C-alpha positions as CSV (number, residue, x, y, z in Angstrom):
1,M,59.4,86.0,119.1
2,K,58.7,88.0,116.0
3,K,60.4,91.1,117.5
4,Q,63.5,89.1,118.3
5,E,63.6,87.8,114.7
6,K,63.6,91.4,113.4
7,K,66.6,92.4,115.5
8,P,69.8,92.8,113.4
9,L,72.1,89.8,113.6
10,Y,75.0,91.9,115.1
11,L,72.7,93.0,118.0
12,K,71.7,89.4,118.7
13,M,75.5,88.7,118.9
14,V,75.9,91.7,121.2
15,D,73.2,90.4,123.6
16,T,74.9,87.0,123.8
17,L,78.4,88.4,124.3
18,E,77.3,91.0,126.9
19,L,75.6,88.2,128.9
20,S,78.8,86.2,128.7
21,I,81.0,89.1,129.7
22,R,78.9,90.1,132.7
23,D,78.3,86.5,133.9
24,S,81.5,84.6,133.3
25,M,84.4,87.0,132.4
26,S,86.7,89.3,134.4
27,P,88.2,92.7,133.7
28,N,91.1,92.4,131.2
29,D,90.1,89.0,130.0
30,R,90.9,88.6,126.3
31,L,88.0,88.0,123.9
32,P,88.3,85.5,121.1
33,S,89.7,86.9,117.8
34,E,87.3,88.2,115.1
35,R,88.0,85.0,113.1
36,E,87.1,82.8,116.1
37,L,84.0,84.8,116.9
38,S,82.9,84.6,113.2
39,T,83.2,80.8,113.3
40,A,81.6,80.4,116.7
41,F,78.5,82.5,115.8
42,D,78.5,81.5,112.1
43,V,78.4,85.1,110.9
44,S,80.6,87.3,108.7
45,R,83.6,89.2,109.9
46,I,81.6,92.4,109.2
47,T,78.9,91.4,111.6
48,V,81.5,90.6,114.2
49,R,83.1,94.0,113.9
50,Q,79.7,95.7,114.2
51,A,79.0,93.7,117.4
52,L,82.4,94.5,118.9
53,K,82.0,98.2,118.0
54,E,78.6,98.3,119.9
55,L,80.2,96.6,122.9
56,E,83.0,99.1,122.9
57,V,80.5,102.0,122.7
58,R,78.7,100.5,125.7
59,G,82.0,100.5,127.6
60,L,82.1,96.7,128.0
61,I,85.3,96.1,126.0
62,Y,88.4,97.9,124.9
63,K,90.9,97.2,122.1
64,V,94.7,97.3,122.3
65,Q,96.3,97.7,119.0
66,G,98.2,94.6,118.0
67,K,97.1,92.7,121.0
68,G,93.4,92.1,120.8
69,T,90.1,92.9,122.5
70,F,89.6,92.8,126.2
71,V,86.9,93.1,128.9
72,S,86.7,96.5,130.5
73,D,86.5,97.0,134.2
74,F,83.0,98.5,133.7
75,E,81.7,98.0,137.2
76,T,84.1,99.7,139.5
77,K,87.1,101.3,137.8
78,K,85.7,103.9,135.5
79,T,86.4,107.4,136.6
80,D,83.5,109.6,137.3
81,L,84.5,112.8,135.6
82,A,81.8,114.8,137.3
83,S,83.0,114.1,140.8
84,T,86.4,115.7,140.9
85,Y,88.8,117.7,138.9
86,S,91.9,116.0,140.3
87,F,93.0,113.0,138.2
88,T,95.6,112.0,140.8
89,E,93.2,112.0,143.7
90,Q,90.5,110.2,141.7
91,M,93.0,107.4,140.8
92,K,94.1,107.1,144.4
93,S,90.5,106.8,145.5
94,L,90.1,103.9,143.1
95,G,93.1,102.1,144.5
96,K,95.2,102.8,141.4
97,K,98.7,104.1,141.1
98,P,98.5,107.4,139.2
99,E,101.4,108.5,137.0
100,T,102.0,111.6,134.9
101,K,104.4,111.8,132.0
102,I,105.3,115.3,130.8
103,L,105.7,115.1,127.0
104,S,106.5,118.8,126.5
105,F,106.9,122.0,128.5
106,E,107.5,125.3,126.8
107,R,106.6,129.0,126.7
108,V,104.4,130.0,123.8
109,L,102.4,133.0,122.7
110,V,98.6,133.0,122.5
111,T,97.4,132.7,119.0
112,S,94.1,134.0,117.7
113,Y,92.7,130.5,117.9
114,L,93.8,130.1,121.5
115,S,92.7,133.6,122.5
116,S,89.0,132.6,122.3
117,Y,89.5,129.8,124.7
118,L,91.9,131.5,127.1
119,D,90.1,134.9,127.2
120,M,93.6,136.4,126.8
121,P,94.9,138.8,124.1
122,V,96.8,137.5,121.2
123,G,100.6,137.5,122.0
124,T,100.1,136.8,125.8
125,E,102.8,134.5,127.0
126,V,101.6,131.2,128.5
127,F,103.1,127.8,129.5
128,E,102.0,125.0,127.2
129,V,102.3,121.6,128.9
130,E,101.4,118.3,127.3
131,R,100.9,115.4,129.7
132,L,100.0,111.7,129.5
133,R,98.0,110.5,132.5
134,L,98.3,106.8,133.4
135,A,96.9,104.5,136.1
136,D,98.7,101.3,137.0
137,G,100.8,101.8,133.9
138,Q,97.8,102.1,131.6
139,P,97.5,105.3,129.6
140,L,94.1,106.9,130.1
141,M,94.2,110.5,129.1
142,F,96.2,113.0,127.1
143,E,96.2,116.6,128.2
144,R,97.3,119.9,126.8
145,T,97.3,122.6,129.4
146,Y,97.8,126.4,129.1
147,I,98.9,128.5,132.2
148,P,99.5,132.2,132.1
149,V,103.2,133.0,132.7
150,V,102.4,136.3,134.4
151,S,100.8,134.5,137.4
152,F,103.3,131.6,137.5
153,E,106.6,133.0,136.4
154,T,108.7,130.4,138.2
155,L,106.8,127.4,137.1
156,S,109.1,124.8,135.6
157,K,109.0,121.2,134.2
158,D,110.7,120.0,137.4
159,V,108.0,121.6,139.5
160,M,105.3,120.1,137.3
161,M,106.8,116.7,137.8
162,S,107.0,117.1,141.6
163,K,103.3,117.1,142.5
164,P,99.7,117.5,141.2
165,L,99.0,120.8,139.4
166,Y,96.4,122.0,141.8
167,D,98.8,121.4,144.7
168,I,101.3,123.5,142.9
169,F,98.7,126.3,142.5
170,A,97.8,126.3,146.2
171,Q,101.2,125.5,147.8
172,D,103.7,127.2,145.5
173,F,101.7,130.2,144.2
174,N,99.0,130.7,146.9
175,Q,96.3,130.5,144.3
176,T,92.8,129.4,145.5
177,I,90.6,127.8,143.0
178,R,87.1,129.2,142.9
179,I,85.6,127.1,140.2
180,A,86.6,124.7,137.4
181,E,84.2,124.5,134.5
182,E,84.3,121.5,132.2
183,A,82.6,120.6,128.9
184,F,82.4,117.2,127.3
185,S,81.9,115.9,123.8
186,A,82.2,112.5,122.1
187,S,84.7,111.9,119.4
188,I,87.0,109.3,117.8
189,A,90.8,108.9,118.3
190,L,93.1,110.1,115.6
191,D,96.5,108.6,114.8
192,Y,98.6,110.6,117.3
193,E,96.0,110.2,120.1
194,S,95.5,106.5,119.5
195,D,99.3,105.9,119.6
196,L,99.6,107.7,122.9
197,L,96.6,106.1,124.5
198,G,97.3,102.6,123.2
199,I,94.0,102.2,121.4
200,K,92.9,101.6,117.9
201,K,92.5,104.5,115.5
202,G,88.9,105.5,115.4
203,A,88.1,104.2,118.9
204,A,85.7,106.2,121.0
205,V,87.2,109.0,123.1
206,L,85.9,111.9,125.2
207,H,87.0,115.5,124.5
208,I,87.1,117.5,127.7
209,T,87.8,121.2,128.0
210,R,88.4,122.8,131.4
211,H,88.5,126.5,132.4
212,T,89.8,127.0,136.0
213,Y,89.4,130.3,137.8
214,N,91.0,131.6,141.0
215,A,89.4,133.5,143.9
216,Q,89.7,136.8,141.9
217,N,87.8,135.1,139.0
218,V,90.9,135.2,136.8
219,M,91.4,132.2,134.5
220,I,94.6,130.4,135.6
221,E,94.3,127.2,133.6
222,F,92.8,126.0,130.3
223,T,93.1,122.3,129.6
224,F,92.1,120.3,126.6
225,S,91.9,116.5,127.3
226,I,91.4,113.4,125.3
227,A,90.2,110.5,127.5
228,R,89.6,106.9,126.7
229,A,85.9,106.4,126.5
230,D,86.2,102.8,127.8
231,Q,87.8,104.0,131.0
232,F,85.7,107.0,131.9
233,R,82.1,107.9,132.6
234,Y,80.2,111.1,133.1
235,Q,77.4,110.9,135.6
236,I,74.8,113.5,136.6
237,I,72.5,113.2,139.6
238,H,69.3,115.2,139.4
239,K,67.6,116.1,142.7
240,P,64.1,117.5,142.8
241,S,64.0,121.0,144.3
């Protein structure tokens, strides 16, 4: 009992809300407002915000700017980023309808900053493609992709809109992917990112970088992604040797 009394007030609130969410609420149910929670728990708005922030970090809730706070689909519909590199196929496997919006498509020259990521000389021509990835109409991920022009000269926006990128690599350019290496880090959403993803500025996001190599061990794609932390998970399974 003494240990419970020492627990911060917002964490006691988290425990109560988490139990309620898991036992009696469904995905996308709307939580009461901060004011309503403040009254119900007889705590300050600051305490309520701390509790909601902790629930968001745990992946139990998500916020939609101007609309409120909602229960995440934390049991079944988070994407396992470790299991596949195809967003489209992963969404289909979850029974969701994938959608990709191409925000921009242009040829650019590799800068000194990009050179370190792309392993290409400064001035190399690449396609820069910005895409918003959605599932069932909900924005989940923003991607900025760089593809070397020399290997994909006829690539166009129309082609990019016609099918998944890795199908384009294989079917249109006879490129076999040998490996795709990804790295993850936690961050918070900035203004532009939060607007695109429909989340509150400062909400938790995942930064993901991907380097994709073909059968000749030549990099054919570099992608930087920003994913909603409430909709994705990263899982590693360790097996004893």
